[in-house]
N, C-alpha and C positions, 0 to 999 in steps of 0.2 A: 530380635531383629524385626523391624516392621517392614513389610513388603507393600509397595504402592504400585498401583496399576494406572497407566495413563487413561484418561477418559476417552482417548481415541479408540480404545478397544471396546468401549461401551456403546452399544447401538443407540442408546438414548442421546448420545452426543449430537447426533444429526438433528434431533428435535430441539436442540438449544439454539438453532438459527430461527430468527423471526424477522418479519418485515416491520419496519418502523417508518413513520412518515412525519416530517415537519411540514405543516401546511404552507409555510412561508419560504421553504427552500427545496428540499429533496426528500425522496423516499430512499430507503437503504435496507440492506440486510444487516442485522445485528446479531452478534454471538457473545455469549458470556459463559465461561467455564463454571462448573459447580465450585462454590467457595464455602469453607467451613468457618470463616471468621468475617469480621466487618471491615477488613482492609479494602481500600479503594484499589481498583485494578489498573494496571497500565493499559493503554488503548493503542491499538494499531488501526490507523486510518488507511484503507486501501483505495487507491485511485486507479480505476481501470483505464485501458487504452481505448482507441477508437473502435467503433463498430456500428451496426445498424441500430441497436438499442430500441427496437420496436416492440419489446415486451414490457414486463415490469421487473421490479427488483429481484423477484425469485429467479429470473433468468441468470442471475449471477451464480446461482447454486447448481446450475445444470453442468454436469461433468462432460457433456458433449456440446455445450453451448459456445458462443463466440468468445466468452471470457473464461473458458475452462482453464484450469490449472492455477488460478489465483486462489487466495485464501478461502472465499466462500464455497467454491466447488470442492476444495480439498476437505473442508470441514463437513460438508454435506455428504461426502463419500467415505468419510472415515480415514482419509489419507493425509490429514494435516500433521505437521511435525508435532510431537508431544509437547515440546517447549512452548509452542503457540497455543495449542488446544487446552493445555492445563493451566496456563498462567496469564493469558491475555484476553481482554475484551477486544472484539474486532468489529469495526463498522465499515461497510462498503456502500457509499452512495451510488445511485444509478442515474446515469444521464439519459433518462427516458425521452425519446423523440429527438435526441441530439446526437451527433456523431461522437462527441466526447465532452468532457468538462472544460476543454481548453478555451472555448469561446465564452465561457461563463464568467460573470463578475467575480473577482477574487474575494471581495467582501461577502458575497453571498455564500461562498464555500466556508468562509470563516464563521459566518453566522450559523451555518449548519453544525459546525464543530462545537460552537458555543451551546447550541440547543442540545446536542448529544450529552454534554456535560451538565445540563441544567435539570431542575426538578421536572420540568415538562418532558424532557427526554427520557428520564427514568420512568415517568408515568406511562410513556408510550412503549416502554420495553427495553430501553437501553440500560446497560449495566452502570453501576456507580463507578466512575473512573477517577483517577488522579490527574487533574488538569496539568500537572507538572511532568507527567510521564505519558505524553502523547507522541506517537511515532508515525511517520508516513512511510508507506510502501507504494510507490508509483511506478506504473508500467507504461512505456511509450508516451502518448500524450499526457498520461497521468504522471509520469516522471518529470516531464517538462514543467507541468503545472506544479508538481510537488516541490521542485526547486524554487519556484517563485514564492510559494507559501512558506517555505522554510526561512525566507529572508525576514519574516515577521518575528522570528524568534519565539513563536508560540509553541514550537515543537521541540522535543528533546533530542531528535535525531531523525534521519530518514534513509531509506533504501531507494535508490533511483535506478531503474532498470530500462535500458534502451531509450535514454532521453533524447529528445530531438532538438535541443538548443544548439544552433549552429554558430552563433556569434561569439564574441569575446565577452566574458562575464564582466559587467561594469564594476568599477572600483567600489561604488557604494554597496553593491550586492556582495562583493567579496568581503567587505568590512562587516556586513551583517551576518555573513555565514562563517566568519572566523571562529575556529575551534568548535564548530558544531559537528557532532559525529555524523558522518555520511559514508554510506557504502554504495559504491557505484558498480553496476553490472553492465557489460556491453559485450558484443560479439564482433569479431573482426570481419565476418562475412554478412553483417546486417545489411539487408537489401533495402530497408526503408529509411532508417536513420543511421548514417555511416558512423563507424567506430570512432572517427575523429571527434564526434560529439562527446563521447565518454572521455577520450584522451585529454581534450582541452579543458573539460570541466574538472577533472581530477588535478591537472597541473595547476589550474587557477586556485582551487581550494587548498592545495598543499602549499602554495606560495604565500598564503596568509595565515596558515594554522601553526600555532606555536606548540601544539600537542599532536601526538600521533593518533589522530581521530579520523583520518580519511583513508578509506580502504577501497581497493579497486580489484574486481574480479573480471578479467578480460579473457574471454574464450577465443580460441583460434577458429572454431567452427561451431555451428549450431548444435546445441546439446539435446534438442527435442525432436530432431528429424524433420524440421521444417525445410521446405524446398521452394523453388520458384520465386515468385514475387515477395514472399514473406520469409525467405531464407535468412536465418540468423536473428530474426526479430522475435525471440522467444525467451529472453532472459528473465522476464517477469515470472514465467512459469518455473524456470530453474531456481530462481531465488526464493520463491515461495515454498519450496521443498527443503530449503536449507535447515539443518538442525540447530543453527545458531540464532 
């Protein structure tokens, strides 16, 4: 019997995070697990929520920072789920000097993803990834943006946590999102983006999906102990620790 140990238990895992920069788009933190073969890795693109963002990409790895609890800080502190740390490349762009990516051109973000998958991206330190297995995890503004990016069908699926889209999903968007695997997280006591954002999104996606690919985790109350003006707005943290 062969016994395997997750790289999460290896202190060297933390050193596998590195800052990468595309001069034409964004800087990011990139992570790659140790691999023993030449297979291309699936990629998780993490889109953080709003913040001051007055540091650099390494701020994403700070376990006490404003984006704590998302994949980079979990990987940096050795607390990432083994299924993520052992099997996925992770890239998290940083919206330096801007509240979030929501005001950024969508095409610029798509160019960044293309760069990550390119020879130039690999030379900069990104892992070699399978362009057909790119997934989004978006939190707050990042979830709202992730929903829009998903309509391009360039992604294999997405996890949308505390999204802020308040309107009705247009018919064209629903058509583009049909049968795309989507896992939505929201909290009933979210003080920033009301839970109806998650409810309406899930109902719209299920209305056009012919397969059972839409999943909804709806919490009755905040799972992370957030209170006051940010009460309930923490599902990105909760979702990032999921073992699935």
